[in-house]
Structure formats: C-alpha cells, structure tokens
C-alpha positions in Angstrom: 58.6 107.4 63.0 55.2 108.4 64.4 54.6 112.0 65.5 53.9 112.9 69.1 49.9 113.9 69.0 50.6 117.3 70.5 54.2 117.8 69.7 54.9 117.1 66.0 58.4 117.6 66.1 58.9 115.2 69.2 59.4 111.9 66.8 61.7 109.5 68.6 64.2 110.2 65.7 64.2 113.8 66.5 64.5 113.3 70.0 67.5 110.7 69.7 69.0 113.2 67.4 68.8 116.0 70.2 69.8 113.4 72.8 73.0 112.2 70.5 74.1 116.1 70.4 73.8 116.2 74.1 75.5 112.9 74.7 78.3 113.5 72.6 79.1 117.1 73.8 79.0 116.1 77.5 80.7 112.6 77.2 83.1 113.4 74.3 82.4 110.0 73.2 81.7 109.8 69.3 79.1 107.2 69.0 75.6 106.7 67.6 72.7 106.4 70.1 69.5 104.3 69.5 66.1 104.7 71.1 66.7 101.2 72.8 70.1 102.2 74.2 70.3 101.8 78.1 72.0 104.7 79.7 74.3 102.5 81.6 75.5 100.9 78.4 76.3 104.4 77.2 78.7 104.8 79.9 76.6 108.0 81.4 77.6 108.6 84.8 75.5 110.8 87.3 77.1 113.9 86.6 76.8 113.2 82.8 73.2 112.5 83.2 72.8 115.8 85.0 74.5 117.7 82.2 72.5 116.0 79.8 69.3 116.6 81.4 70.3 120.3 81.6 70.8 120.3 77.9 67.4 118.7 77.1 65.7 121.3 79.7 67.2 124.1 77.8 66.3 122.7 74.5 62.7 121.8 75.1 62.2 124.2 77.8 61.1 121.8 80.4 61.9 120.6 83.9 63.8 117.0 84.3 66.5 117.5 86.8 63.8 117.9 89.7 61.5 115.2 88.2 61.4 112.3 90.6 60.9 109.8 87.5 64.1 110.5 86.2 65.6 108.2 88.8 63.8 105.3 87.2 64.8 106.1 83.4 66.9 103.3 82.1 67.2 103.9 78.2 66.9 106.8 75.9 63.2 105.6 74.8 62.1 105.9 78.4 63.9 109.5 78.4 62.1 110.3 75.4 58.7 109.4 77.0 59.5 111.6 80.2 60.2 114.6 77.9 56.8 113.9 76.2 55.0 113.8 79.5 56.7 117.1 80.5 55.6 118.6 77.3 52.1 117.4 77.6 51.9 118.9 81.1 53.4 122.4 80.0 50.5 122.4 77.2 47.8 121.5 79.8 49.0 124.0 81.9 49.0 126.8 79.2 
C-alpha cells in the first residue's frame, strides 16, 4: 500500500487496522474490515460512529466529530481520506 505523502504511517492498511480495532471495541462485532466496506454494511449506527470517531480522534490527535464532511462519509476508505485531510491541515497549520 502506498504511504501518505506527509504521513508515512497513514497507509490504507494501517488506517484499516486502527479502524478495525475501534470498530470491534465499540460494536463488539468480531469481523474483518476492508477499505471498501460501507459503514452501513458494518452495522454502524450513529452512536457507534460517534464512539469510533472519538477513538480515531484520540489515536490521530485530530478533530472529526465536529467536521461537516463526516456526515457524507459512507465507507472506510472515505473516512481514511478525511483523516488524511485533517492530518494535512494540522501539518500546514504547524
């Protein structure tokens, strides 16, 4: 998997691993997650999504919960893209 240009540890595979850990912890559902998985297919309701977002925020030290784009995220890969954007914005601000 290619690395993110400014965040080499944010490969899709790495993100999916972090997401899967959060997903399993929050939902108590033991299943593998793929980048192409739709959040709806993973049985993630709005409460679970908020808990996962908070866990991702803590892991990556970014803000997602109050980001308007979260409402449009439908898949794990789209969420990965949003996290990458947030990390880019943080890097640019530094």
